MIVEX-509920 format. One record per residue (C-alpha): x, y, z. Coordinates in steps of 0.05 Angstrom, whole numbers, plus 32768, in hexadecimal, padded with zeros to 4 digits. Layout:
<recs>
XYZ;...
</recs>
This chain:
<recs>
800580007FFE;801D80477FEB;801F807B801B;7FFE80BF8010;803980FB7FFA;801681228032;802A81018068;807081248076;804D8166806F;8036814980B5;807F813180D4;808480EA80B1;80CF80D9809D;80F180A5807E;8100808B80CE;80BA807480D6;80B6805F808A;80EF80288097;80BD800C80CC;808E7FFD80A0;80B87FC48081;80B57F9D80C2;80707FAB80CC;80487FBD8088;80027FD28089;7FC57FA88087;7F8B7FAA805C;7F607FEB807C;7F9D800480A3;7FB5804D809F;7FEF807480BE;7FD580B080E5;7FF280E08115;7FD380E98155;7FC6813B815E;7FA3813C8199;7F8B810B81DC;7F5F8118820E;7F6480E08244;7F55809D821C;7F3F80BC81DB;7F6F80D2819D;7F6A81038166;7F8380EA812E;7F9D810580E5;7FA180D480A9;7F9E80DE8065;7F6480A58044;7F66807E7FFF;7F4F80B87FD5;7F9080D77FF8;7F5F8109801B;7F6C8120805E;7F45810A8093;7F3E811380E8;7F1C80E1810A;7F1A80CA8159;7F3C8087816A;7F42806181A9;7F76802B81B1;7F657FDF819E;7F5E7FB081DA;7F927F8481C3;7FC47FC281CE;7FA37FCE820C;7FB27F87822D;7FFA7F89820A;80107FC88220;7FE27FCC8261;80187FD68292;8047800D826C;802A804B825C;805D806E8238;805180388203;8012805A820A;8009808E81CA;801080DA81CF;8005810A81A0;803881138172;803B80C0816A;803080A58128;7FFF8069812A;7FE3802E8103;7F9F80328104;7F62801580E9;7F2A805580D1;7EDB803880DB;7EB180328098;7EA8808180A2;7EE8809880A7;7ED480C180F2;7EF7808A8120;7F29805D8125;7F4D8024814E;7F978027815C;7FBC7FE88149;800580058155;80288035816B;806C8049813C;80B5804E8160;80BD80918174;80F480BE814F;80F680EC819E;80CA80F881CD;80BB81168218;809580FD824F;8085810F8296;807380EB82CF;802080ED82E6;800C81188315;800D80F78358;802C80B9834D;808580C38349;809680848323;8059808282E9;806880AA82AE;803980C8826E;805180DA822D;804C8123821D;805B812981D1;808180FC81AA;80A880FD8161;80C08151816F;80F6816B8151;80FE81B0817A;80E281BC81C2;80D9820D81D5;80E7820A821F;80BE8246823B;80C6826E8277;80AB82A5828E;80DD82EC8292;80B2830582C4;80B682FC8312;80A982B28305;80EC82A682EB;810E826C8307;814E825482F2;814182138318;810581FC82F4;8125820D82B7;815381E382B9;812381A782CF;80FB81AE828C;814781AF8267;815981798282;81178154826C;8126817C8226;816B81638218;814D81168230;811B811781F8;814D811B81BE;8129815A81A3;8158819D81A1;814481D281D3;8136821A81CA;8130824B820A;80F5827F8206;80EF82B8823A;80AA82C98238;80808300824C;80C4832D8243;809A836C8241;8089835E8291;80D2835F829C;80FF83A682AD;8140838F8289;8138834A8269;81838343824D;819F83388298;816E82F98290;818682EA8246;81CF82E6825F;81BB82BF8294;819F82878275;81CB8286823C;820C827C8273;81DD82458293;81D582238255;820882268227;8202822781DE;81B4821C81E2;818B825881C0;8169828E81E7;812A82B981D8;811182EF8202;80C482F381E0;8087831F81F0;8034831481DF;803A836581D4;807C8360819E;806783298167;80A8833D8144;80CC83188185;80B282DB816E;80D482E58122;811382BE8137;80ED82898149;80D7827A8108;8119825E80F5;81038229811A;80C3821580FB;80D581EF80BA;809C81CD8095;8096818280AB;80BE819880F1;80938186812B;809A81BC816F;808681B681B4;807B81EA81E6;809081DC8224;808881FA8265;8069820882A8;8015822882B0;800F827182A1;805A827E8277;802B82918238;802F82518213;7FE9825281F7;7FFC82A681EA;803E829081C1;801182538198;7FDF82878181;801E82B78166;8033827D8144;7FFA82668127;7FE882AE811C;7F9A82A18133;7F80829E8174;7F7282518176;7F91824A81C0;7F74825D8204;7F96828B822D;7F8E82AD8263;7FA782EF8288;7FD582EB82BE;7FC782F2830A;7FD88337831C;7FE2831C836C;802282F28355;80388303830F;802982B982FE;7FFA829C82C1;7FBB827C82CA;7FBD823082B7;7F9B822E8271;7FA481F48241;7F8781A7825C;7F9B8183821D;7FD1817781F4;7FCD818E81A7;7FF7818E8169;7FE881C48133;7FFF81D480F2;801C821B80EF;801E824680AD;8063823480A3;805681ED809D;807181D580E3;805081BA8111;803E81D3815A;803181A5819A;801481CE81D5;801881A8821A;7FF481BA825A;801881DD828C;803E81AF82B9;802C81B68305;8052817E831A;8090816E82F1;80BC812882FE;80FE811382E2;80F580C882E2;812880AC82BF;813D80E28299;818A80D582AC;81A380E28264;818581278264;81A2813D82A8;81EE8124828F;81DF81558253;81D1818C8283;8207818C82B7;823D816E828E;8262819F82A3;8258819582E4;825E814882DF;82A9815282B6;82B8817C82F3;82AB813E8329;82D1811982F8;8312814A8315;830E8144835D;8346811C8385;831B80EA83A3;82EE80BD8377;82BC80BB83B0;82B7810A83BF;827E812783D6;8290816383C3;829081868406;82C38197842E;82FC815C8414;833B817683F2;8343817E83AD;82FD81808399;82F6819A8362;82AD81B08360;82C381D88398;82FC8200837E;82CB82078342;829F822A8373;82CC82588399;82F0826D8350;82A9827B832E;82AE824A82FA;826C8228831D;823C82558332;8215823D8376;81D382438359;81E0820D831F;820781E68351;81D081E78380;81A481D78343;81D1819B8331;81CD817F837F;817A81848375;817481628339;819F812B8348;81868118838A;814681168366;815780E38334;817E80BB8364;813880B48390;81138097834F;8151806B833E;8148804C8385;810380448380;811080248343;814D7FFC834C;814C7FCE8380;819E7FC38382;81A5800B8381;8172801A83C3;81977FE383E4;81DF800183D2;81C0804D83EF;81A180368426;81EA8013843B;820D804E842A;81E2807C845D;81ED80418494;823F8046848A;82378093848C;81FC809384D6;823E805A84F1;827A808684DF;824A80C18502;823A80A0853F;828A808C8547;829D80D38532;826980ED856C;828680B885A4;82D180CD8590;82BE810E85A8;829A810985DC;82E280D985FC;830C811885E0;832A80F085B5;832481198572;
</recs>
């Protein structure tokens, strides 16, 4: 069965085409991309036998749920390419299979530290949005950047609401220093020209996702890129200078440029889960420094020959960046202990030895031996 020549307009590429050699389409099946998700219902776009674009509401097949019931990460998300079978009228469909993802990022489910859900799949670029007003938070930006690097897509940092900042230049310089090599742009909804530099990333068939906390202005930016009021927006609260949560579902839109934009809900709870690779990319400089310490088990506190402490004293490493590293490192270790019994056992033994050592030192001190 020949595929529609229009699929590349929605992000189809040779990467996905190669998968059909191993799993050819069966009679009545089509290739579709998920453009919206609301709980267990998916809105898809596909091309029928007459090569006409069509949208439908799809559900997972019973067999798919049975085979993947314990793994939410294997369930489809917005941006996924799926093999499905439309019903005879074409407005409903059954999803049989999810094609392997080229990139994706996920988050832990709210209230459950060990379950994850797909946020967006098969993305080329991530616009990481952070407000430039009083809600600016460099540590929160680090958390988002860790997940962005782990996704396999290329990140771009956007300082939104630049018009609410008295002087955005120092913030730009701070972010550029903190995330060397990552493009950083200050944008404002009141200045449409400020988003012009973003259009260089919006190439036909390329998928871009907006990522950021509730109220940073993602929906406003999305409307500017869409060149129409399609996404709901709300004004910021005067009391604390924060925006309100507006987007409640994930959706994919085609921009006038031919690029594809995925809008996501603001994330009130954002967990790292096992984003180890993204964490290592984000803090490569600190990990490199730690290997230069005199002792292999250096705790980077008061040990002699500690490269971390030397970098902090010289100003090569800022205390804010070091504290951000420690915070995310603790969270990753916590998740790993929850999922790795042996690692948890080793962690318990380590702290048991530390506590025993402290008790010995206290006894020696009380006897005047130290």
